[in-house]
C-alpha positions as CSV (number, residue, x, y, z in Angstrom):
1,M,-8.6,-9.5,-28.1
2,S,-7.4,-13.1,-28.1
3,T,-7.8,-15.1,-25.0
4,P,-4.5,-15.1,-23.0
5,A,-3.5,-17.8,-20.5
6,I,-5.3,-16.9,-17.3
7,P,-2.9,-17.3,-14.4
8,D,-3.8,-18.3,-10.8
9,F,-4.6,-15.1,-9.1
10,S,-4.4,-16.7,-5.7
11,D,-0.7,-17.6,-6.3
12,P,1.8,-15.0,-5.3
13,E,4.2,-16.3,-7.9
14,T,1.9,-14.8,-10.5
15,F,2.8,-11.3,-9.3
16,E,6.5,-12.1,-8.7
17,R,7.0,-12.5,-12.4
18,A,5.1,-9.4,-13.5
19,M,1.7,-7.7,-13.1
20,P,-0.5,-9.8,-15.5
21,H,-2.1,-6.8,-17.2
22,E,-2.9,-8.6,-20.4
23,S,-4.9,-11.3,-18.5
24,L,-6.6,-8.7,-16.3
25,A,-7.6,-6.7,-19.4
26,W,-9.2,-9.8,-20.9
27,L,-11.1,-10.6,-17.7
28,R,-12.2,-7.0,-17.4
29,A,-13.7,-7.1,-20.9
30,N,-15.1,-10.7,-20.8
31,E,-15.5,-11.9,-17.2
32,P,-15.4,-8.8,-14.9
33,I,-16.6,-10.9,-11.9
34,Y,-14.3,-13.9,-12.2
35,W,-14.2,-17.0,-10.0
36,Q,-10.7,-17.9,-8.9
37,R,-10.5,-21.4,-7.6
38,A,-8.6,-22.1,-4.4
39,K,-5.0,-22.9,-4.6
40,S,-3.9,-25.8,-2.4
41,G,-0.5,-26.0,-0.9
42,A,1.7,-25.5,2.2
43,R,0.8,-22.7,4.6
44,P,3.2,-19.9,5.2
45,V,5.6,-20.1,8.2
46,G,3.8,-19.9,11.5
47,M,0.3,-20.3,10.0
48,D,-0.4,-24.0,10.4
49,D,-3.6,-23.2,12.2
50,W,-5.0,-21.2,9.3
51,P,-8.0,-22.8,7.6
52,E,-7.9,-24.3,4.1
53,A,-8.0,-21.6,1.4
54,R,-11.3,-20.9,-0.4
55,G,-11.8,-19.5,-3.9
56,F,-12.9,-15.9,-4.4
57,W,-14.6,-13.6,-6.9
58,L,-12.1,-11.3,-8.6
59,V,-13.4,-7.8,-9.5
60,T,-11.6,-6.0,-12.3
61,R,-13.8,-3.1,-13.4
62,Y,-13.5,0.4,-12.0
63,D,-17.2,1.0,-11.5
64,D,-17.8,-2.4,-9.8
65,L,-14.9,-1.7,-7.4
66,Q,-16.5,1.7,-6.5
67,T,-19.9,0.1,-6.0
68,I,-18.6,-2.6,-3.7
69,S,-16.3,-0.1,-1.8
70,R,-19.3,2.1,-1.0
71,D,-21.7,-0.6,0.1
72,Q,-20.4,-1.7,3.5
73,A,-23.7,-3.3,4.4
74,T,-23.5,-5.8,1.6
75,F,-19.7,-6.1,1.2
76,S,-18.1,-6.2,4.6
77,S,-14.5,-5.4,5.6
78,E,-15.2,-6.8,9.0
79,R,-16.8,-10.2,8.5
80,G,-13.7,-11.8,7.0
81,T,-11.3,-8.8,7.2
82,T,-9.6,-7.3,4.1
83,V,-7.1,-10.2,3.9
84,V,-7.7,-12.4,0.9
85,R,-6.7,-15.6,2.6
86,D,-9.0,-17.0,5.3
87,I,-7.1,-16.8,8.6
88,S,-7.1,-18.4,12.0
89,P,-10.0,-17.4,14.4
90,D,-7.7,-15.9,17.0
91,L,-5.9,-13.7,14.5
92,L,-9.3,-12.8,12.9
93,D,-10.5,-11.4,16.2
94,R,-7.3,-9.3,16.6
95,L,-7.3,-8.0,13.1
96,R,-10.9,-6.7,13.5
97,I,-9.5,-4.1,15.9
98,W,-7.8,-2.5,12.9
99,M,-9.8,0.3,11.4
100,I,-9.2,-1.2,7.9
101,N,-11.1,-4.3,9.0
102,Q,-14.1,-2.6,10.4
103,D,-17.5,-1.5,9.0
104,H,-19.8,1.3,10.0
105,P,-20.4,2.3,12.8
106,R,-17.2,1.0,14.5
107,H,-15.1,2.2,11.5
108,T,-16.8,5.6,11.4
109,R,-16.2,6.3,15.1
110,L,-12.5,5.2,15.0
111,R,-11.7,7.0,11.8
112,K,-13.2,10.2,13.2
113,L,-10.9,9.9,16.2
114,I,-7.8,9.1,14.2
115,N,-8.5,12.0,11.7
116,A,-7.3,14.3,14.5
117,G,-3.8,13.2,13.6
118,F,-4.2,13.7,9.8
119,T,-5.5,17.2,9.5
120,P,-4.3,19.1,6.3
121,R,-2.6,21.6,8.6
122,M,-0.6,18.9,10.3
123,I,0.4,17.3,7.0
124,Q,1.3,20.7,5.5
125,R,3.4,21.6,8.5
126,M,5.6,18.6,7.7
127,E,6.4,19.6,4.1
128,Q,9.7,21.5,4.7
129,H,10.9,18.7,7.1
130,I,10.1,16.1,4.5
131,R,12.1,18.1,1.9
132,D,15.0,18.2,4.3
133,L,14.8,14.4,4.9
134,T,14.6,13.9,1.1
135,R,17.7,15.9,0.6
136,S,19.6,13.8,3.2
137,V,18.5,10.6,1.5
138,V,19.7,11.8,-1.9
139,D,22.9,13.1,-0.3
140,G,23.6,9.5,0.8
141,V,23.8,8.2,-2.7
142,A,24.6,11.2,-4.9
143,R,28.3,10.7,-5.1
144,R,28.3,6.9,-5.6
145,G,27.0,6.7,-9.2
146,T,25.1,3.4,-8.4
147,C,22.9,2.1,-5.7
148,D,20.0,-0.2,-5.0
149,F,17.1,2.2,-5.4
150,V,14.8,0.3,-3.2
151,A,17.0,-0.1,-0.2
152,D,18.9,3.2,-0.4
153,V,16.1,5.6,-1.6
154,A,12.6,4.2,-1.9
155,A,12.6,2.5,1.5
156,E,14.7,5.1,3.3
157,L,12.5,8.2,2.9
158,P,9.1,6.6,4.1
159,L,10.9,5.1,7.1
160,L,12.4,8.4,8.1
161,V,9.1,10.1,7.7
162,I,7.0,7.5,9.5
163,A,9.5,7.4,12.4
164,E,9.3,11.1,12.7
165,L,5.6,11.2,12.3
166,V,4.9,8.7,15.2
167,G,7.7,10.1,17.4
168,A,9.9,6.9,17.2
169,P,13.6,7.4,17.4
170,V,15.1,7.6,13.9
171,E,17.6,4.8,14.9
172,D,14.6,2.4,15.1
173,R,13.8,2.7,11.4
174,A,15.7,-0.5,10.6
175,K,13.5,-2.3,13.2
176,L,10.3,-0.8,11.6
177,F,11.6,-1.8,8.1
178,D,12.2,-5.4,9.3
179,W,8.8,-5.7,10.9
180,S,6.8,-4.3,7.9
181,N,8.8,-6.6,5.6
182,R,8.0,-9.7,7.6
183,L,4.3,-8.8,7.8
184,I,3.7,-7.8,4.2
185,G,6.2,-10.3,2.8
186,F,4.9,-13.5,4.5
187,E,4.4,-15.2,1.1
188,D,8.0,-14.5,0.0
189,P,10.6,-17.1,1.1
190,D,13.3,-14.4,1.3
191,L,11.3,-12.5,4.0
192,Q,9.8,-15.4,5.9
193,G,12.2,-15.3,8.9
194,P,12.1,-17.7,11.8
195,T,8.9,-16.4,13.3
196,G,5.4,-16.0,11.9
197,Q,3.1,-13.0,11.5
198,Q,1.6,-13.3,15.0
199,D,5.1,-13.1,16.7
200,T,6.0,-10.1,14.5
201,M,2.7,-8.4,15.5
202,L,3.4,-9.1,19.2
203,E,6.8,-7.4,18.9
204,M,5.2,-4.4,17.2
205,F,2.4,-4.4,19.8
206,E,4.9,-4.2,22.7
207,Y,6.9,-1.4,21.0
208,A,3.7,0.6,20.3
209,G,2.6,0.2,23.9
210,A,5.9,1.5,25.2
211,L,5.8,4.5,22.8
212,A,2.3,5.4,23.8
213,K,3.1,5.3,27.5
214,L,6.1,7.5,26.8
215,R,4.0,10.1,24.9
216,R,1.2,10.1,27.5
217,D,3.7,11.1,30.1
218,D,5.8,13.4,27.9
219,P,3.7,14.6,24.9
220,R,5.5,16.0,21.9
221,E,4.5,17.4,18.5
222,D,4.0,14.0,16.9
223,L,1.2,11.7,15.8
224,T,1.5,9.4,18.8
225,S,1.0,12.3,21.2
226,V,-2.0,13.5,19.2
227,L,-3.7,10.1,19.1
228,V,-3.2,9.0,22.7
229,N,-4.5,12.3,23.9
230,A,-7.2,13.0,21.3
231,E,-10.9,12.9,22.3
232,V,-13.9,13.1,19.9
233,D,-17.5,13.1,21.2
234,G,-16.2,12.0,24.6
235,E,-14.4,9.0,23.2
236,K,-10.6,8.4,23.4
237,L,-8.4,5.8,21.6
238,D,-7.7,3.1,24.1
239,E,-4.4,1.2,24.4
240,L,-5.4,-1.7,22.3
241,G,-6.8,0.5,19.6
242,F,-3.7,2.6,19.5
243,N,-1.4,-0.4,19.3
244,M,-3.3,-1.9,16.5
245,F,-3.4,1.4,14.6
246,F,0.4,1.8,15.1
247,I,0.9,-1.5,13.3
248,L,-1.4,-0.4,10.4
249,L,0.3,2.9,10.2
250,I,3.8,1.4,9.9
251,L,2.6,-0.9,7.2
252,A,0.6,1.6,5.2
253,G,3.0,4.5,5.7
254,N,6.0,2.6,4.8
255,E,5.2,-0.2,2.3
256,T,2.8,1.4,0.0
257,T,4.8,4.7,-0.4
258,R,8.0,2.7,-0.9
259,N,6.3,0.6,-3.6
260,A,5.0,3.7,-5.4
261,I,8.5,5.4,-5.3
262,S,10.3,2.3,-6.6
263,G,7.6,1.5,-9.2
264,G,7.7,5.1,-10.3
265,M,11.5,5.0,-10.8
266,L,11.0,1.8,-12.9
267,A,8.2,3.5,-14.9
268,L,10.3,6.6,-15.6
269,S,13.2,4.4,-16.8
270,E,10.9,2.4,-19.1
271,H,9.4,5.6,-20.5
272,P,12.3,8.0,-21.0
273,D,10.2,10.5,-23.0
274,Q,8.0,11.0,-19.9
275,K,11.0,11.2,-17.6
276,Q,12.5,13.9,-19.9
277,R,9.3,15.9,-19.7
278,L,9.5,15.8,-15.9
279,V,13.2,16.7,-15.9
280,S,12.4,19.7,-18.1
281,D,9.3,20.8,-16.2
282,R,9.1,19.8,-12.6
283,D,5.8,21.7,-12.3
284,L,4.3,18.5,-13.7
285,L,5.2,16.7,-10.5
286,P,1.6,16.8,-9.1
287,T,0.1,15.1,-12.1
288,A,3.1,12.8,-12.5
289,T,2.7,11.7,-8.9
290,D,-0.9,10.6,-9.5
291,E,0.0,8.9,-12.7
292,I,2.7,6.9,-10.9
293,L,0.2,5.9,-8.3
294,R,-2.3,4.8,-11.0
295,F,0.3,3.1,-13.2
296,V,2.0,1.3,-10.4
297,S,-1.0,0.6,-8.1
298,P,1.0,-0.3,-5.0
299,V,-1.7,-2.4,-3.4
300,I,-2.9,-5.4,-5.5
301,Y,-5.9,-6.7,-3.6
302,M,-8.4,-5.9,-0.8
303,R,-11.1,-8.3,0.2
304,R,-14.7,-7.8,1.1
305,T,-17.1,-10.6,2.3
306,A,-20.7,-10.8,1.1
307,T,-23.1,-10.4,3.9
308,R,-26.0,-11.8,1.9
309,D,-26.7,-13.4,-1.5
310,V,-26.3,-10.7,-4.1
311,T,-26.1,-10.5,-7.9
312,L,-23.4,-8.3,-9.6
313,R,-23.3,-8.0,-13.4
314,G,-25.6,-11.1,-13.6
315,Q,-23.2,-13.1,-11.5
316,K,-24.7,-14.7,-8.3
317,I,-22.5,-14.2,-5.3
318,A,-23.5,-16.2,-2.2
319,E,-23.4,-14.9,1.4
320,N,-19.9,-15.3,2.9
321,D,-18.3,-15.5,-0.5
322,K,-15.0,-13.6,-0.8
323,V,-15.1,-10.6,-3.2
324,V,-11.6,-9.4,-4.0
325,L,-11.0,-5.9,-5.4
326,C,-8.2,-5.7,-7.9
327,Y,-6.8,-2.1,-8.0
328,P,-4.2,-2.6,-10.8
329,A,-7.1,-3.8,-13.1
330,A,-9.5,-1.0,-12.1
331,N,-6.7,1.6,-12.6
332,R,-6.4,0.5,-16.2
333,D,-10.1,0.3,-17.1
334,P,-10.4,1.9,-20.6
335,A,-13.9,3.1,-19.6
336,I,-12.2,5.6,-17.3
337,F,-8.6,6.0,-18.5
338,S,-7.6,6.6,-22.1
339,P,-5.3,5.2,-23.2
340,P,-5.2,2.9,-20.1
341,D,-1.8,1.3,-20.6
342,A,0.1,4.5,-21.4
343,F,2.3,6.2,-18.8
344,D,1.5,9.9,-19.1
345,V,2.9,12.3,-16.6
346,T,0.4,15.0,-17.8
347,R,-2.7,12.8,-17.4
348,D,-5.5,15.0,-16.0
349,P,-8.1,14.2,-14.7
350,N,-6.8,11.1,-13.1
351,P,-9.4,9.6,-10.7
352,H,-7.3,6.5,-9.8
353,V,-8.2,4.2,-6.9
354,A,-4.6,3.5,-5.7
355,F,-5.6,4.8,-2.3
356,G,-8.9,2.9,-2.3
357,Y,-12.3,4.4,-2.5
358,G,-15.3,5.3,-0.3
359,P,-15.3,5.0,3.5
360,H,-11.9,3.3,3.6
361,Y,-10.0,5.8,1.4
362,C,-6.5,6.1,2.7
363,L,-6.0,8.6,5.5
364,G,-2.4,9.1,4.6
365,A,-3.0,9.8,0.9
366,N,-1.8,13.5,1.0
367,L,1.2,12.5,3.0
368,A,2.2,9.8,0.5
369,R,1.7,12.2,-2.4
370,M,4.0,14.7,-0.7
371,E,6.7,12.2,-0.2
372,I,6.5,11.0,-3.8
373,Q,6.7,14.6,-5.1
374,C,9.6,15.5,-2.9
375,I,11.7,12.5,-3.7
376,F,11.3,12.8,-7.5
377,D,11.8,16.6,-7.4
378,E,15.1,16.1,-5.6
379,L,16.2,13.2,-7.7
380,L,15.4,14.7,-11.1
381,R,17.0,18.0,-10.2
382,R,20.3,16.5,-8.9
383,L,20.5,13.1,-10.8
384,P,18.6,13.7,-14.0
385,D,20.1,10.7,-15.8
386,I,19.3,8.2,-13.2
387,E,18.1,4.9,-14.8
388,V,17.6,1.2,-14.0
389,A,20.9,-0.6,-14.6
390,G,20.2,-4.3,-13.7
391,P,17.7,-7.0,-13.2
392,V,14.5,-6.1,-11.2
393,R,13.6,-8.4,-8.4
394,R,9.9,-8.4,-7.5
395,L,8.2,-9.5,-4.2
396,R,6.3,-12.8,-4.1
397,S,3.0,-11.4,-2.9
398,T,-0.7,-11.2,-3.5
399,V,-0.9,-8.1,-1.2
400,V,1.4,-5.5,-2.6
401,N,2.9,-4.7,-6.0
402,S,6.4,-4.4,-4.7
403,V,10.0,-4.4,-6.1
404,K,12.6,-5.9,-3.8
405,S,15.7,-4.8,-5.6
406,L,16.2,-2.1,-8.3
407,P,19.8,-1.4,-9.3
408,V,20.2,2.1,-10.8
409,R,23.1,4.2,-12.2
410,F,23.6,7.9,-12.6
411,T,26.3,10.5,-13.1
412,P,27.8,11.1,-9.6
413,E,27.6,14.6,-8.2
414,G,31.0,16.3,-8.1
């Protein structure tokens, strides 16, 4: 393999152009623990108090990602959070309340408590309702012949599901969409709004507090009611813990599923033979869903921070160094997936790490899989010739592998 130009993996513009799979493949084969120097430049809106950026170690091999993900004692989610960029001290303290930014034993206790709202029985109970919501989403575009797939389909279903899941009024989904865009899209000028991340988090915090109070007084069959009243080993989720989890849930339950659905539509359009197999045999939807997740890899990076000096693959990593897990690279590791760059809706087994790995494996993985299966089942049954019909606009981000706009066309329903 010839040496490709290695881009700046700290620069969100790298991923706005396209996922740099060729460069990641070269690093995976030649420098699997790669030092990315810090990028200098202006801070995002509302983040003038953030410290200067530091470089980080980029991890591209599947086995290394698993090793690091399992070892919370050496590679901490809490010391510097999972955010790649070093952040302001006050925001750092707040983000450590998030379960995703905690290590054992805090993470274990909180996850055990929140698991009460994500039992298989609860998720399974939602399937028919998710299918009904999916039908209404496709109804909204089926007679038009064209639409923006991201705005009208990929974003709409997760927003409806997450609003129902937490017990928020459906009419608030536009508000949830705006908040999650502003938090995840802080590196993209199109989404940088007049306020910074901290103001956006405050708005969501207040909304979550009001919703929790409502459900404590008037519990319903929704996740908010379960969580604010759940008790495990004598411990309950306090107000601060719920509010922070609400923000995480809106981000994870909306953004990543949306990105998988939009990326899946793009992959099916670019691989018409695989799309036709799925149109002809929708029993392949379970394996196709996992292949979409592997191939798209909706989350680009998660950070860990070394708690001590350590050596990995002969590379010395110093205490407090940032160690960044690259999921798109691990999900195309030829040691695990063959052929790694092929999109194959029948791939089985498919041990991808799109939902993470180890103690921080995504709580909502089964819900996300259900949504992806439902939307493509409905689309390919009713609009089998749907395809990309215009330029694809990608998000400027080092956090999520996201498409902002995806024009599609199809034969309208009669």
